[in-house]
N, CA, C and O atoms as a Tripos MOL2 file, in Angstrom:
@<TRIPOS>MOLECULE
protein
  276   275    69     0     0
PROTEIN
NO_CHARGES

@<TRIPOS>ATOM
      1 N         -32.0950  113.6570  -79.3910 N.3       1 UNK1
      2 CA        -32.6230  112.3110  -80.2100 C.3       1 UNK1
      3 C         -33.8120  111.7240  -79.7420 C.2       1 UNK1
      4 O         -33.8060  111.4100  -78.5520 O.2       1 UNK1
      5 N         -34.9640  111.4710  -80.4790 N.am      2 UNK2
      6 CA        -36.1410  110.7220  -79.8370 C.3       2 UNK2
      7 C         -36.2420  109.6100  -80.4960 C.2       2 UNK2
      8 O         -35.9380  109.5830  -81.6890 O.2       2 UNK2
      9 N         -36.6600  108.5640  -79.8770 N.am      3 UNK3
     10 CA        -36.6210  107.2130  -80.2540 C.3       3 UNK3
     11 C         -38.1440  106.7050  -79.5470 C.2       3 UNK3
     12 O         -38.4690  107.0430  -78.4080 O.2       3 UNK3
     13 N         -38.8150  106.0240  -80.2450 N.am      4 UNK4
     14 CA        -39.9310  105.3790  -79.6910 C.3       4 UNK4
     15 C         -40.0830  104.2670  -79.7300 C.2       4 UNK4
     16 O         -39.8460  103.5370  -80.6930 O.2       4 UNK4
     17 N         -40.6990  103.8230  -78.1970 N.am      5 UNK5
     18 CA        -40.8170  102.2750  -78.1510 C.3       5 UNK5
     19 C         -42.2760  101.8460  -77.8570 C.2       5 UNK5
     20 O         -43.0880  102.7630  -77.7340 O.2       5 UNK5
     21 N         -42.7050  100.6000  -77.7310 N.am      6 UNK6
     22 CA        -44.0030  100.1520  -77.1320 C.3       6 UNK6
     23 C         -43.8820   99.7870  -76.0070 C.2       6 UNK6
     24 O         -43.1520   98.8590  -75.6570 O.2       6 UNK6
     25 N         -44.6580  100.5400  -75.1980 N.am      7 UNK7
     26 CA        -45.0930  100.0480  -73.8600 C.3       7 UNK7
     27 C         -46.1220   99.4160  -73.3100 C.2       7 UNK7
     28 O         -47.2020   99.9610  -73.0810 O.2       7 UNK7
     29 N         -45.8080   98.0360  -73.0250 N.am      8 UNK8
     30 CA        -46.7500   97.1520  -72.9860 C.3       8 UNK8
     31 C         -47.1090   97.3180  -71.4540 C.2       8 UNK8
     32 O         -46.1530   97.4050  -70.6830 O.2       8 UNK8
     33 N         -48.3030   97.3690  -70.9710 N.am      9 UNK9
     34 CA        -48.6910   97.6840  -69.5150 C.3       9 UNK9
     35 C         -49.7910   96.7680  -69.2880 C.2       9 UNK9
     36 O         -50.5540   96.5180  -70.2210 O.2       9 UNK9
     37 N         -49.9800   96.1590  -67.9710 N.am     10 UNK10
     38 CA        -51.2790   95.6010  -67.4320 C.3      10 UNK10
     39 C         -51.1660   96.0970  -65.6650 C.2      10 UNK10
     40 O         -50.2460   96.4930  -64.9500 O.2      10 UNK10
     41 N         -52.3080   95.8840  -65.5070 N.am     11 UNK11
     42 CA        -52.8350   96.1170  -63.6460 C.3      11 UNK11
     43 C         -52.5660   94.8260  -63.2350 C.2      11 UNK11
     44 O         -52.8730   93.7650  -63.7780 O.2      11 UNK11
     45 N         -51.8730   95.0670  -62.0710 N.am     12 UNK12
     46 CA        -51.2960   94.1820  -61.1120 C.3      12 UNK12
     47 C         -51.5880   94.3130  -59.7620 C.2      12 UNK12
     48 O         -50.7250   94.9130  -59.1220 O.2      12 UNK12
     49 N         -52.4600   93.9630  -59.2080 N.am     13 UNK13
     50 CA        -52.6930   94.5890  -57.7680 C.3      13 UNK13
     51 C         -53.0790   95.7170  -57.4320 C.2      13 UNK13
     52 O         -53.0550   96.1600  -56.2840 O.2      13 UNK13
     53 N         -53.5100   96.3370  -58.5180 N.am     14 UNK14
     54 CA        -53.8640   98.2100  -58.5690 C.3      14 UNK14
     55 C         -52.6370   99.0320  -58.8930 C.2      14 UNK14
     56 O         -52.5740  100.2610  -58.8830 O.2      14 UNK14
     57 N         -51.5590   98.0800  -59.2130 N.am     15 UNK15
     58 CA        -50.3030   99.0470  -60.1580 C.3      15 UNK15
     59 C         -50.1900   98.6730  -61.4870 C.2      15 UNK15
     60 O         -50.4680   97.6050  -62.0330 O.2      15 UNK15
     61 N         -49.7280   99.7350  -61.9390 N.am     16 UNK16
     62 CA        -49.4030   99.5950  -63.5860 C.3      16 UNK16
     63 C         -48.1020   99.3830  -63.4730 C.2      16 UNK16
     64 O         -47.2400  100.0470  -62.8970 O.2      16 UNK16
     65 N         -48.0120   97.9970  -64.3210 N.am     17 UNK17
     66 CA        -46.8000   97.4080  -64.4850 C.3      17 UNK17
     67 C         -46.3840   97.2660  -66.1860 C.2      17 UNK17
     68 O         -47.1560   96.9190  -67.0790 O.2      17 UNK17
     69 N         -45.2680   97.5550  -66.2990 N.am     18 UNK18
     70 CA        -45.1650   97.6880  -68.0380 C.3      18 UNK18
     71 C         -43.3780   97.5120  -68.3460 C.2      18 UNK18
     72 O         -42.4060   97.8110  -67.6530 O.2      18 UNK18
     73 N         -43.4960   96.9380  -69.6050 N.am     19 UNK19
     74 CA        -42.0640   96.6710  -70.0630 C.3      19 UNK19
     75 C         -41.8390   97.5000  -71.4270 C.2      19 UNK19
     76 O         -42.8600   98.0200  -71.8770 O.2      19 UNK19
     77 N         -40.8090   97.6700  -72.0490 N.am     20 UNK20
     78 CA        -40.4440   98.0480  -73.3060 C.3      20 UNK20
     79 C         -40.6320   96.7280  -74.1370 C.2      20 UNK20
     80 O         -39.9550   95.7330  -73.8780 O.2      20 UNK20
     81 N         -41.4500   96.7420  -75.0150 N.am     21 UNK21
     82 CA        -41.5480   95.8430  -76.1140 C.3      21 UNK21
     83 C         -39.8550   95.5060  -76.7660 C.2      21 UNK21
     84 O         -39.3870   94.3850  -76.9680 O.2      21 UNK21
     85 N         -39.3370   96.5040  -76.9400 N.am     22 UNK22
     86 CA        -38.2400   96.4710  -78.0290 C.3      22 UNK22
     87 C         -36.8480   96.2450  -77.2030 C.2      22 UNK22
     88 O         -35.8410   95.9990  -77.8660 O.2      22 UNK22
     89 N         -36.7610   96.3140  -75.8810 N.am     23 UNK23
     90 CA        -35.9280   96.6610  -74.9310 C.3      23 UNK23
     91 C         -36.0950   95.3820  -73.7560 C.2      23 UNK23
     92 O         -36.6330   95.6220  -72.6750 O.2      23 UNK23
     93 N         -35.6430   94.1910  -74.0500 N.am     24 UNK24
     94 CA        -35.7930   93.2600  -73.2080 C.3      24 UNK24
     95 C         -34.9740   93.5650  -72.0190 C.2      24 UNK24
     96 O         -33.7830   93.8550  -72.1310 O.2      24 UNK24
     97 N         -35.6720   93.4990  -70.7130 N.am     25 UNK25
     98 CA        -35.0930   93.7880  -69.2560 C.3      25 UNK25
     99 C         -35.5900   95.0320  -68.6660 C.2      25 UNK25
    100 O         -35.2920   95.4620  -67.5520 O.2      25 UNK25
    101 N         -36.3960   95.5810  -69.5450 N.am     26 UNK26
    102 CA        -36.5600   97.1210  -68.9850 C.3      26 UNK26
    103 C         -38.1550   97.1960  -68.4590 C.2      26 UNK26
    104 O         -39.0900   97.6100  -69.1440 O.2      26 UNK26
    105 N         -38.2190   96.8300  -67.4450 N.am     27 UNK27
    106 CA        -39.4670   96.7600  -66.5410 C.3      27 UNK27
    107 C         -39.9450   97.9460  -65.4790 C.2      27 UNK27
    108 O         -39.0380   98.3600  -64.7570 O.2      27 UNK27
    109 N         -40.8920   98.3780  -65.3440 N.am     28 UNK28
    110 CA        -40.9410   99.1450  -64.1400 C.3      28 UNK28
    111 C         -42.7820   98.9960  -63.7100 C.2      28 UNK28
    112 O         -43.5600   98.1570  -64.1640 O.2      28 UNK28
    113 N         -43.0180   99.8530  -62.9380 N.am     29 UNK29
    114 CA        -44.3600  100.0610  -62.2760 C.3      29 UNK29
    115 C         -44.7200  101.5470  -61.5450 C.2      29 UNK29
    116 O         -43.9140  102.3860  -61.1420 O.2      29 UNK29
    117 N         -45.8380  101.5800  -61.5170 N.am     30 UNK30
    118 CA        -46.4900  102.8620  -60.8650 C.3      30 UNK30
    119 C         -47.6660  103.0020  -60.5800 C.2      30 UNK30
    120 O         -48.5220  102.4490  -61.2700 O.2      30 UNK30
    121 N         -48.0000  103.7720  -59.4970 N.am     31 UNK31
    122 CA        -49.3100  103.6270  -58.9630 C.3      31 UNK31
    123 C         -50.3850  104.3630  -60.2760 C.2      31 UNK31
    124 O         -51.5680  104.0250  -60.3350 O.2      31 UNK31
    125 N         -49.8310  105.3110  -61.1990 N.am     32 UNK32
    126 CA        -50.6340  105.6020  -62.2340 C.3      32 UNK32
    127 C         -50.0120  105.5260  -63.6540 C.2      32 UNK32
    128 O         -48.8320  105.8630  -63.7510 O.2      32 UNK32
    129 N         -50.6980  105.1080  -64.8050 N.am     33 UNK33
    130 CA        -49.9530  105.1630  -65.9670 C.3      33 UNK33
    131 C         -49.0630  106.0710  -66.2580 C.2      33 UNK33
    132 O         -48.0880  105.7480  -66.9370 O.2      33 UNK33
    133 N         -49.2430  107.5250  -65.7520 N.am     34 UNK34
    134 CA        -48.2260  108.4340  -65.9700 C.3      34 UNK34
    135 C         -47.0540  108.1680  -65.0540 C.2      34 UNK34
    136 O         -45.9340  108.5840  -65.3520 O.2      34 UNK34
    137 N         -47.2990  107.4370  -63.8700 N.am     35 UNK35
    138 CA        -46.0410  107.3550  -63.1180 C.3      35 UNK35
    139 C         -45.3130  105.9770  -63.9720 C.2      35 UNK35
    140 O         -44.0970  105.9900  -64.1630 O.2      35 UNK35
    141 N         -45.9830  105.0570  -64.3520 N.am     36 UNK36
    142 CA        -45.3650  104.0270  -64.9880 C.3      36 UNK36
    143 C         -44.6510  104.5980  -66.1230 C.2      36 UNK36
    144 O         -43.5220  104.1480  -66.3210 O.2      36 UNK36
    145 N         -45.1600  105.6480  -67.0350 N.am     37 UNK37
    146 CA        -44.4040  106.1200  -67.8190 C.3      37 UNK37
    147 C         -42.9050  106.6820  -67.6640 C.2      37 UNK37
    148 O         -41.8950  106.3090  -68.2600 O.2      37 UNK37
    149 N         -43.0640  107.7730  -66.6100 N.am     38 UNK38
    150 CA        -41.9350  108.1640  -66.1810 C.3      38 UNK38
    151 C         -40.7760  107.3020  -65.3050 C.2      38 UNK38
    152 O         -39.5910  107.5990  -65.1560 O.2      38 UNK38
    153 N         -41.4410  106.2490  -64.8270 N.am     39 UNK39
    154 CA        -40.7010  105.2570  -64.1660 C.3      39 UNK39
    155 C         -39.7970  104.3070  -65.5240 C.2      39 UNK39
    156 O         -38.6400  103.8880  -65.5000 O.2      39 UNK39
    157 N         -40.6310  104.2180  -66.4080 N.am     40 UNK40
    158 CA        -39.9590  103.1170  -67.6660 C.3      40 UNK40
    159 C         -38.8710  103.8460  -68.0650 C.2      40 UNK40
    160 O         -37.7300  103.3890  -68.1190 O.2      40 UNK40
    161 N         -39.2200  105.0790  -68.3740 N.am     41 UNK41
    162 CA        -38.0600  106.2010  -69.1890 C.3      41 UNK41
    163 C         -36.9220  106.1500  -68.2120 C.2      41 UNK41
    164 O         -35.8660  105.9420  -68.8100 O.2      41 UNK41
    165 N         -36.7700  106.2710  -66.8870 N.am     42 UNK42
    166 CA        -35.7040  106.3050  -66.0710 C.3      42 UNK42
    167 C         -35.0050  105.1300  -66.1390 C.2      42 UNK42
    168 O         -33.7840  105.1780  -66.2800 O.2      42 UNK42
    169 N         -35.8210  103.6390  -66.0300 N.am     43 UNK43
    170 CA        -35.0810  102.3920  -65.8710 C.3      43 UNK43
    171 C         -34.3960  102.5710  -67.3630 C.2      43 UNK43
    172 O         -33.1690  102.4770  -67.3710 O.2      43 UNK43
    173 N         -34.8810  102.7550  -68.3030 N.am     44 UNK44
    174 CA        -34.4360  102.6790  -69.6390 C.3      44 UNK44
    175 C         -33.0830  103.5010  -69.8840 C.2      44 UNK44
    176 O         -32.1350  103.0970  -70.5570 O.2      44 UNK44
    177 N         -33.1850  104.9670  -69.0850 N.am     45 UNK45
    178 CA        -31.9650  105.7610  -69.1600 C.3      45 UNK45
    179 C         -30.8890  105.1660  -68.4690 C.2      45 UNK45
    180 O         -29.7440  105.2170  -68.9190 O.2      45 UNK45
    181 N         -31.2560  104.4410  -67.0950 N.am     46 UNK46
    182 CA        -30.1740  103.8260  -66.1770 C.3      46 UNK46
    183 C         -29.5970  102.7810  -66.9350 C.2      46 UNK46
    184 O         -28.3720  102.6680  -66.9030 O.2      46 UNK46
    185 N         -30.2420  102.0340  -67.5790 N.am     47 UNK47
    186 CA        -29.8220  100.5250  -68.3350 C.3      47 UNK47
    187 C         -28.8060  101.0100  -69.4140 C.2      47 UNK47
    188 O         -27.8000  100.3530  -69.6830 O.2      47 UNK47
    189 N         -29.1740  102.4110  -70.1300 N.am     48 UNK48
    190 CA        -28.2750  102.8580  -71.0300 C.3      48 UNK48
    191 C         -26.8470  103.4330  -70.5800 C.2      48 UNK48
    192 O         -25.8100  103.4510  -71.2420 O.2      48 UNK48
    193 N         -27.0640  103.8860  -69.3160 N.am     49 UNK49
    194 CA        -25.9990  104.3080  -68.7420 C.3      49 UNK49
    195 C         -25.0520  103.3250  -68.4830 C.2      49 UNK49
    196 O         -23.9600  103.3460  -69.0500 O.2      49 UNK49
    197 N         -25.3780  102.4160  -67.6370 N.am     50 UNK50
    198 CA        -24.9090  101.0950  -67.5100 C.3      50 UNK50
    199 C         -24.0870  100.5000  -68.4580 C.2      50 UNK50
    200 O         -22.9290  100.1900  -68.1810 O.2      50 UNK50
    201 N         -24.7250  100.2580  -69.8750 N.am     51 UNK51
    202 CA        -24.5720   99.4410  -70.8300 C.3      51 UNK51
    203 C         -23.2640  100.4410  -71.3800 C.2      51 UNK51
    204 O         -22.2790   99.8240  -71.7860 O.2      51 UNK51
    205 N         -23.2130  101.8940  -71.4110 N.am     52 UNK52
    206 CA        -22.2130  102.6800  -71.9520 C.3      52 UNK52
    207 C         -21.1110  102.2550  -71.3830 C.2      52 UNK52
    208 O         -20.2610  101.8080  -72.1530 O.2      52 UNK52
    209 N         -20.7510  102.2640  -69.6840 N.am     53 UNK53
    210 CA        -19.8490  102.2310  -69.0750 C.3      53 UNK53
    211 C         -19.1560  100.6830  -69.0520 C.2      53 UNK53
    212 O         -18.0930  100.4770  -68.4670 O.2      53 UNK53
    213 N         -19.7960   99.7810  -69.6650 N.am     54 UNK54
    214 CA        -19.4210   98.1920  -69.8150 C.3      54 UNK54
    215 C         -19.2690   97.9920  -71.2590 C.2      54 UNK54
    216 O         -20.2380   97.5500  -71.8750 O.2      54 UNK54
    217 N         -18.1040   98.2770  -71.9220 N.am     55 UNK55
    218 CA        -17.9360   97.9930  -73.1310 C.3      55 UNK55
    219 C         -16.8170   96.7700  -73.5550 C.2      55 UNK55
    220 O         -15.7120   97.0100  -74.0410 O.2      55 UNK55
    221 N         -17.2110   95.7610  -73.3380 N.am     56 UNK56
    222 CA        -16.0800   94.4190  -73.3470 C.3      56 UNK56
    223 C         -15.7140   94.3060  -75.0420 C.2      56 UNK56
    224 O         -16.3570   95.0660  -75.7650 O.2      56 UNK56
    225 N         -15.0170   93.6700  -75.4960 N.am     57 UNK57
    226 CA        -14.6580   93.4970  -76.8010 C.3      57 UNK57
    227 C         -15.6440   92.3000  -77.4650 C.2      57 UNK57
    228 O         -15.6240   91.1560  -77.0100 O.2      57 UNK57
    229 N         -16.2500   92.5740  -78.2550 N.am     58 UNK58
    230 CA        -17.1980   91.5680  -78.6320 C.3      58 UNK58
    231 C         -16.9060   91.0450  -80.0790 C.2      58 UNK58
    232 O         -16.2070   91.7250  -80.8300 O.2      58 UNK58
    233 N         -17.4170   89.8780  -80.4720 N.am     59 UNK59
    234 CA        -17.3630   89.1150  -81.5790 C.3      59 UNK59
    235 C         -18.9440   88.9210  -81.7770 C.2      59 UNK59
    236 O         -19.8650   88.6780  -80.9970 O.2      59 UNK59
    237 N         -18.8550   89.1360  -83.1760 N.am     60 UNK60
    238 CA        -20.3140   89.0120  -83.7640 C.3      60 UNK60
    239 C         -20.2250   87.7840  -84.7800 C.2      60 UNK60
    240 O         -19.4340   87.5170  -85.6850 O.2      60 UNK60
    241 N         -21.2230   87.2180  -84.3260 N.am     61 UNK61
    242 CA        -21.4190   85.7310  -85.4640 C.3      61 UNK61
    243 C         -22.9200   85.3240  -85.6330 C.2      61 UNK61
    244 O         -23.7380   85.5850  -84.7510 O.2      61 UNK61
    245 N         -23.1980   84.7980  -86.5740 N.am     62 UNK62
    246 CA        -24.4780   84.4550  -87.0670 C.3      62 UNK62
    247 C         -25.0050   83.2740  -86.6030 C.2      62 UNK62
    248 O         -24.2520   82.3040  -86.6820 O.2      62 UNK62
    249 N         -26.0670   83.1030  -86.1540 N.am     63 UNK63
    250 CA        -26.3130   81.6790  -85.6610 C.3      63 UNK63
    251 C         -27.7200   80.9070  -86.0300 C.2      63 UNK63
    252 O         -28.7480   81.5410  -85.7960 O.2      63 UNK63
    253 N         -27.8090   79.9690  -86.4270 N.am     64 UNK64
    254 CA        -29.3740   79.3520  -86.9900 C.3      64 UNK64
    255 C         -29.7250   78.4190  -86.1490 C.2      64 UNK64
    256 O         -29.0230   77.4890  -85.7520 O.2      64 UNK64
    257 N         -30.9750   78.6970  -85.8320 N.am     65 UNK65
    258 CA        -31.6310   78.0400  -84.9510 C.3      65 UNK65
    259 C         -33.0910   77.4230  -85.3780 C.2      65 UNK65
    260 O         -33.8260   78.1770  -86.0160 O.2      65 UNK65
    261 N         -33.4910   76.2980  -85.1160 N.am     66 UNK66
    262 CA        -34.4300   75.4150  -85.6340 C.3      66 UNK66
    263 C         -35.7200   75.5920  -84.2670 C.2      66 UNK66
    264 O         -35.6270   75.1410  -83.1260 O.2      66 UNK66
    265 N         -36.8070   76.3480  -84.8310 N.am     67 UNK67
    266 CA        -37.6750   76.7720  -83.9720 C.3      67 UNK67
    267 C         -39.3270   75.8880  -84.2600 C.2      67 UNK67
    268 O         -39.9200   76.0320  -85.3290 O.2      67 UNK67
    269 N         -39.8310   75.0860  -83.2290 N.am     68 UNK68
    270 CA        -41.0670   74.6300  -83.6170 C.3      68 UNK68
    271 C         -41.9970   75.5130  -83.6360 C.2      68 UNK68
    272 O         -41.8680   76.4300  -82.8240 O.2      68 UNK68
    273 N         -43.0880   75.5260  -84.4530 N.am     69 UNK69
    274 CA        -43.9580   76.3110  -84.4180 C.3      69 UNK69
    275 C         -45.3490   75.8550  -84.0690 C.2      69 UNK69
    276 O         -46.2730   76.6670  -84.0280 O.2      69 UNK69
@<TRIPOS>BOND
     1     1     2 1
     2     2     3 1
     3     3     4 2
     4     3     5 am
     5     5     6 1
     6     6     7 1
     7     7     8 2
     8     7     9 am
     9     9    10 1
    10    10    11 1
    11    11    12 2
    12    11    13 am
    13    13    14 1
    14    14    15 1
    15    15    16 2
    16    15    17 am
    17    17    18 1
    18    18    19 1
    19    19    20 2
    20    19    21 am
    21    21    22 1
    22    22    23 1
    23    23    24 2
    24    23    25 am
    25    25    26 1
    26    26    27 1
    27    27    28 2
    28    27    29 am
    29    29    30 1
    30    30    31 1
    31    31    32 2
    32    31    33 am
    33    33    34 1
    34    34    35 1
    35    35    36 2
    36    35    37 am
    37    37    38 1
    38    38    39 1
    39    39    40 2
    40    39    41 am
    41    41    42 1
    42    42    43 1
    43    43    44 2
    44    43    45 am
    45    45    46 1
    46    46    47 1
    47    47    48 2
    48    47    49 am
    49    49    50 1
    50    50    51 1
    51    51    52 2
    52    51    53 am
    53    53    54 1
    54    54    55 1
    55    55    56 2
    56    55    57 am
    57    57    58 1
    58    58    59 1
    59    59    60 2
    60    59    61 am
    61    61    62 1
    62    62    63 1
    63    63    64 2
    64    63    65 am
    65    65    66 1
    66    66    67 1
    67    67    68 2
    68    67    69 am
    69    69    70 1
    70    70    71 1
    71    71    72 2
    72    71    73 am
    73    73    74 1
    74    74    75 1
    75    75    76 2
    76    75    77 am
    77    77    78 1
    78    78    79 1
    79    79    80 2
    80    79    81 am
    81    81    82 1
    82    82    83 1
    83    83    84 2
    84    83    85 am
    85    85    86 1
    86    86    87 1
    87    87    88 2
    88    87    89 am
    89    89    90 1
    90    90    91 1
    91    91    92 2
    92    91    93 am
    93    93    94 1
    94    94    95 1
    95    95    96 2
    96    95    97 am
    97    97    98 1
    98    98    99 1
    99    99   100 2
   100    99   101 am
   101   101   102 1
   102   102   103 1
   103   103   104 2
   104   103   105 am
   105   105   106 1
   106   106   107 1
   107   107   108 2
   108   107   109 am
   109   109   110 1
   110   110   111 1
   111   111   112 2
   112   111   113 am
   113   113   114 1
   114   114   115 1
   115   115   116 2
   116   115   117 am
   117   117   118 1
   118   118   119 1
   119   119   120 2
   120   119   121 am
   121   121   122 1
   122   122   123 1
   123   123   124 2
   124   123   125 am
   125   125   126 1
   126   126   127 1
   127   127   128 2
   128   127   129 am
   129   129   130 1
   130   130   131 1
   131   131   132 2
   132   131   133 am
   133   133   134 1
   134   134   135 1
   135   135   136 2
   136   135   137 am
   137   137   138 1
   138   138   139 1
   139   139   140 2
   140   139   141 am
   141   141   142 1
   142   142   143 1
   143   143   144 2
   144   143   145 am
   145   145   146 1
   146   146   147 1
   147   147   148 2
   148   147   149 am
   149   149   150 1
   150   150   151 1
   151   151   152 2
   152   151   153 am
   153   153   154 1
   154   154   155 1
   155   155   156 2
   156   155   157 am
   157   157   158 1
   158   158   159 1
   159   159   160 2
   160   159   161 am
   161   161   162 1
   162   162   163 1
   163   163   164 2
   164   163   165 am
   165   165   166 1
   166   166   167 1
   167   167   168 2
   168   167   169 am
   169   169   170 1
   170   170   171 1
   171   171   172 2
   172   171   173 am
   173   173   174 1
   174   174   175 1
   175   175   176 2
   176   175   177 am
   177   177   178 1
   178   178   179 1
   179   179   180 2
   180   179   181 am
   181   181   182 1
   182   182   183 1
   183   183   184 2
   184   183   185 am
   185   185   186 1
   186   186   187 1
   187   187   188 2
   188   187   189 am
   189   189   190 1
   190   190   191 1
   191   191   192 2
   192   191   193 am
   193   193   194 1
   194   194   195 1
   195   195   196 2
   196   195   197 am
   197   197   198 1
   198   198   199 1
   199   199   200 2
   200   199   201 am
   201   201   202 1
   202   202   203 1
   203   203   204 2
   204   203   205 am
   205   205   206 1
   206   206   207 1
   207   207   208 2
   208   207   209 am
   209   209   210 1
   210   210   211 1
   211   211   212 2
   212   211   213 am
   213   213   214 1
   214   214   215 1
   215   215   216 2
   216   215   217 am
   217   217   218 1
   218   218   219 1
   219   219   220 2
   220   219   221 am
   221   221   222 1
   222   222   223 1
   223   223   224 2
   224   223   225 am
   225   225   226 1
   226   226   227 1
   227   227   228 2
   228   227   229 am
   229   229   230 1
   230   230   231 1
   231   231   232 2
   232   231   233 am
   233   233   234 1
   234   234   235 1
   235   235   236 2
   236   235   237 am
   237   237   238 1
   238   238   239 1
   239   239   240 2
   240   239   241 am
   241   241   242 1
   242   242   243 1
   243   243   244 2
   244   243   245 am
   245   245   246 1
   246   246   247 1
   247   247   248 2
   248   247   249 am
   249   249   250 1
   250   250   251 1
   251   251   252 2
   252   251   253 am
   253   253   254 1
   254   254   255 1
   255   255   256 2
   256   255   257 am
   257   257   258 1
   258   258   259 1
   259   259   260 2
   260   259   261 am
   261   261   262 1
   262   262   263 1
   263   263   264 2
   264   263   265 am
   265   265   266 1
   266   266   267 1
   267   267   268 2
   268   267   269 am
   269   269   270 1
   270   270   271 1
   271   271   272 2
   272   271   273 am
   273   273   274 1
   274   274   275 1
   275   275   276 2
@<TRIPOS>SUBSTRUCTURE
     1 UNK1         2 RESIDUE 1 A UNK
     2 UNK2         6 RESIDUE 1 A UNK
     3 UNK3        10 RESIDUE 1 A UNK
     4 UNK4        14 RESIDUE 1 A UNK
     5 UNK5        18 RESIDUE 1 A UNK
     6 UNK6        22 RESIDUE 1 A UNK
     7 UNK7        26 RESIDUE 1 A UNK
     8 UNK8        30 RESIDUE 1 A UNK
     9 UNK9        34 RESIDUE 1 A UNK
    10 UNK10       38 RESIDUE 1 A UNK
    11 UNK11       42 RESIDUE 1 A UNK
    12 UNK12       46 RESIDUE 1 A UNK
    13 UNK13       50 RESIDUE 1 A UNK
    14 UNK14       54 RESIDUE 1 A UNK
    15 UNK15       58 RESIDUE 1 A UNK
    16 UNK16       62 RESIDUE 1 A UNK
    17 UNK17       66 RESIDUE 1 A UNK
    18 UNK18       70 RESIDUE 1 A UNK
    19 UNK19       74 RESIDUE 1 A UNK
    20 UNK20       78 RESIDUE 1 A UNK
    21 UNK21       82 RESIDUE 1 A UNK
    22 UNK22       86 RESIDUE 1 A UNK
    23 UNK23       90 RESIDUE 1 A UNK
    24 UNK24       94 RESIDUE 1 A UNK
    25 UNK25       98 RESIDUE 1 A UNK
    26 UNK26      102 RESIDUE 1 A UNK
    27 UNK27      106 RESIDUE 1 A UNK
    28 UNK28      110 RESIDUE 1 A UNK
    29 UNK29      114 RESIDUE 1 A UNK
    30 UNK30      118 RESIDUE 1 A UNK
    31 UNK31      122 RESIDUE 1 A UNK
    32 UNK32      126 RESIDUE 1 A UNK
    33 UNK33      130 RESIDUE 1 A UNK
    34 UNK34      134 RESIDUE 1 A UNK
    35 UNK35      138 RESIDUE 1 A UNK
    36 UNK36      142 RESIDUE 1 A UNK
    37 UNK37      146 RESIDUE 1 A UNK
    38 UNK38      150 RESIDUE 1 A UNK
    39 UNK39      154 RESIDUE 1 A UNK
    40 UNK40      158 RESIDUE 1 A UNK
    41 UNK41      162 RESIDUE 1 A UNK
    42 UNK42      166 RESIDUE 1 A UNK
    43 UNK43      170 RESIDUE 1 A UNK
    44 UNK44      174 RESIDUE 1 A UNK
    45 UNK45      178 RESIDUE 1 A UNK
    46 UNK46      182 RESIDUE 1 A UNK
    47 UNK47      186 RESIDUE 1 A UNK
    48 UNK48      190 RESIDUE 1 A UNK
    49 UNK49      194 RESIDUE 1 A UNK
    50 UNK50      198 RESIDUE 1 A UNK
    51 UNK51      202 RESIDUE 1 A UNK
    52 UNK52      206 RESIDUE 1 A UNK
    53 UNK53      210 RESIDUE 1 A UNK
    54 UNK54      214 RESIDUE 1 A UNK
    55 UNK55      218 RESIDUE 1 A UNK
    56 UNK56      222 RESIDUE 1 A UNK
    57 UNK57      226 RESIDUE 1 A UNK
    58 UNK58      230 RESIDUE 1 A UNK
    59 UNK59      234 RESIDUE 1 A UNK
    60 UNK60      238 RESIDUE 1 A UNK
    61 UNK61      242 RESIDUE 1 A UNK
    62 UNK62      246 RESIDUE 1 A UNK
    63 UNK63      250 RESIDUE 1 A UNK
    64 UNK64      254 RESIDUE 1 A UNK
    65 UNK65      258 RESIDUE 1 A UNK
    66 UNK66      262 RESIDUE 1 A UNK
    67 UNK67      266 RESIDUE 1 A UNK
    68 UNK68      270 RESIDUE 1 A UNK
    69 UNK69      274 RESIDUE 1 A UNK
């Protein structure tokens, strides 16, 4: 199955650094944009493998937050 994500990236001290916008916590870096894309894919896959192995009982509830704009 293919899933599309938004890769936000920037240059930092000559390195391409990026994150997946839709998946908080998935960051990576590479010397080239292509390397960053490969590394971010690997970081996502590792996160998913870890998440699959950790399956606690969960409770889901709604929460209302007041946010100042």
